[in-house]
N, C-alpha and C positions, 0 to 999 in steps of 0.2 A: 842310317836314319838320322835326320837333322833335327828332330824334335825329341823331347824327353818322354819316354813311354810311361803311361799311368794305367794300372790295372784296376778296373771297376768291378767290384763284386756284383753278382747277379741282382741282389736286392737293390743296389743303387740304380741299375739300369731300369728295373721294374718300377721303382719309385718315380723316376723321371718320365718314363713312358706313360704311366698312369696318372700323371698330374700332381703327384704328392711332393715333388721336388722341382718346381718350376724355377726357383731361385738358383738351385745348383745347375739345372740345365742351361740357364742363361750364362752362368759363369763358365761352364764347360765349353760352350760354343764360343764365347769370347776368347777363352784360352787357346782355342783351335785357330781362330781367325788372326789373333794378334800374338800368339806364342805364349809360352814356350813348349806347350804339351801336345801330345797326341794320345789317342785312346784305342789302341788295337784291341780287337775282340778275340775270343777263343771259342772252341766248340763247346766247352763246358758251359759258358754263358748262354749260348744259343739253346742248348739242351734244357736249361733251367728257366729261361724266359718264355719258352713256347710250350704249347699243349695241342696235340693233334685234334682235340675236340673243339678248339676255338681258333679257327683259321683266320677270321677277320682280325682278331687281336694279334695273332702271330704276325700278320702282314704289317700292322702298324708298329709293332715292337721291332721287327726286323728292319723296317725303314728307318726308325730312329737310331738303331744301332749302326746302320750303314752310314747315316749322317755323322754320328759321333766318331766312328772309327775311320771314316773315309775309306772303308773296305780294306783296311790294313788288318790282316789276319795273323795271329800268332798260332802257327801250326805246331801242334805237339802230338806226334805220332811215333810209332815204333822206329821208323827210319827217316824221320824229318823233324827238325826243331829249328824253326825259322820264322821271321816276319816276312810276309809276302802279301800281294794284293789278291783278294778273292771276294766276290760279292757275298754278303751274308746269306742270301737266298740259296746260293750254291751249297754252302756248308750245311744249311738247314736240310736241304734235300738229301745230301750225302748221309748225314747221321740218321735220317729217317728211312733209308732204303731197307735196313734190316732191323725192324722194331724189336726191342728187347722187353722182357717182362718187367713191368714197372717196379716190382718189389725186390729185384735181385740184390740191390745194394743193402736194403734193410735186412734181407735174409742173411747175407754174408756178415754184416756188421753185428747181427744178433746171434752169431754162432756162439759167442760168449755173452751171456745175459747181463743186463744192467746190475742185477743183484750179485752175480759172480765177480764182476769187475769191482763193485763197491767193497765186497768182502776182501778181495785181494789187496785193494788200496789200504783198507783199514789195517790189514795184517802188517803192512809196512810202516804203520804209524803216520800215514799221510791223510790229510783231509782237504777238501775243497775250500772250506772256510779259512784255513791257515794259508794255503798256497795263493788264494786269490787276493790276499791282502799284502803281498810282497811283490817285489819286482821280478821280471822274467829271469834275471841273473840269479837272484836269491832263490827263486823257485827251483831252478836247475840245480843249484848247489844243495838245496834241501833234499831233492829227489836223489841226487847222487849219494848223499850221506845215508839216506834210508836204504838204498840198495847195497851200499858198502857194509853197513852194520847189520843187515838182516841175517838171522841165524837159520841157515838152510838145513842144518843137520846132515852135513856131507859125510858119507861113509868112505872108508879107505878104498882107493881105486876109482872113485867117481870123478867125473870132470868138474873142475872148478867152475862155479856159476859166475855170471857177469857181476861185476862189482861197481858198475857205473853206466851212465848212458853212453859213454864212449865205447865201453865194452859191447853194449847192445848194438851200437851202430857198426862196430867192427864185425860182429857176428852177422849182421844183416848183409854187409858188403860181401863177406866171404861166402855166405850162402847163395847170394845172387850170382856172384861170379862162377861158382861151382855148377849151379844148375841151369843158368840162363845164357851163359856166354856162347855155347854152340848155336842156340836159337838166334841170338843177336847177330852173330857172325853170318848166319845163313840169310837173315833178313836185311843185312847191311845196316844194322842199327849202330848209333854212336854209343859205345859202352859207357863212357863217362856220364853222359846225360841220363842214361837209364839208371845208373847207380845213384846219381844225384836225386832222381825222382824217387827211387825206392827208399833211400835213407830219409829223405825229407818227409815222405808220406808216413813212414814207420815212426819217426820221431814225433810227428804231429799226433798220431794216434796214441803213442805212449804217454805224451803229456796229458792227453785227455784221460787216459786210463789211470794215471797216477793222481789225477785230481786237479790239474791246473786248468782253470776255467772250463771245467768239464760240462758236457751237455746234460741237460735235465733228462729225467727218465723218459719223458714224452719225445723229446728230440732224439735221444739215443736210439729209440726203437725205429725211427725213420732212417737211420744210417747216414745222416747228413754229414758226419765228420769225414766220411770217405770223399765225398764231393768237395768238402772244405779243404781237405789236404791237397787235392788236385789243384784247386784255385791257389793255394799257398805255393805249390810248385811253379805254376805258371807265373805267379807274381814275383818269384825269385829272379826272373829275367827282366823285370821292370824296375823303374826308379822307385815307385811307391805303389801301395795297394790301398784302395779306399773301400770301406764297408760300414754299414750301420750295426753289424754284428760284433759286439765286444768280445765274445768268446772266440770267434774266428780270428779277430785282430790280435788278441793277446797270445794265442797259441802260435799264430804265424810269426809274431815278433820274437817270441822265445826261440822258435826254430831257426829263424834267420840269425839271431845272435849266436846260437849254438854253432852254426855252420859258418859263421863270419860272413854272411851275405848282407850286403849293404842296403837292401830294399827297406824303405820306411813304411810304416803303417799309419794310416789316417782314418779316424772316425769321420763319417760324412760331415758332421757339423764342423769339425776342425778343418777339413779340406775346403769347405765353403769359405771359412774365414781366411784360410791361406790364399785361395783364389781371389777373394775380394781384395785383400791387401795387395796381391801381385798385380791385379788388373788396374788398381788405383795408381800404382807406380808407373805402369806402362801407358796410361792414358794421358 
């Protein structure tokens, strides 16, 4: 790929398609025509910008996404992780062949209630107010300290509990390798990309659980953090991620720093300024 790939969060695509971000749309198109960026799309984006009850709107949004992405598709499936050419309409049709219950993500995400999560966070001495006022690195350090110093009341013979986010990630990797490697081998999956996905999604959720830019109670019940974590994984293969969702951006940035991933995070307004400056220099 001779262009630098930029990952647009679904809210950015919707804002451009619905006329709320005409300035950004113009800058994005100029950056496509004159360089240096490209904007591949994902199945997650298509799932979130479309609605089976609004076919006319789907058509216009998919056309816009096709123009922006030039039909370059970032495919993320069990046995394929690649950039390739595919019309947006084809991916839309594929993901809608087997319709799923709309609430499955919310049901899974609320297996642990908002109140239970808040109680657990408080028991570690952590709060959103504190963590949201420090940098991602400082937040990770504070969470690690809280885990390390927590009094678990271990009895003789019991397994030592995790004492850091690194320990939790090591457990996640061990558990995934033990239980999923045979399935991955059978399906021809790339083990390392599956591990990267599992660990990044797990850390994203843990950061939310411990209180770093956590979702509000209303958003928590929707289960949006699961979709957000998948966007963060997709974005880890791009140069930068753009969104107007500050919670998503801050958790993504923290996850990238933890795993030493170089992806940058831009708020929509900051990315517009960046593109404006860049296009001025190129004109």
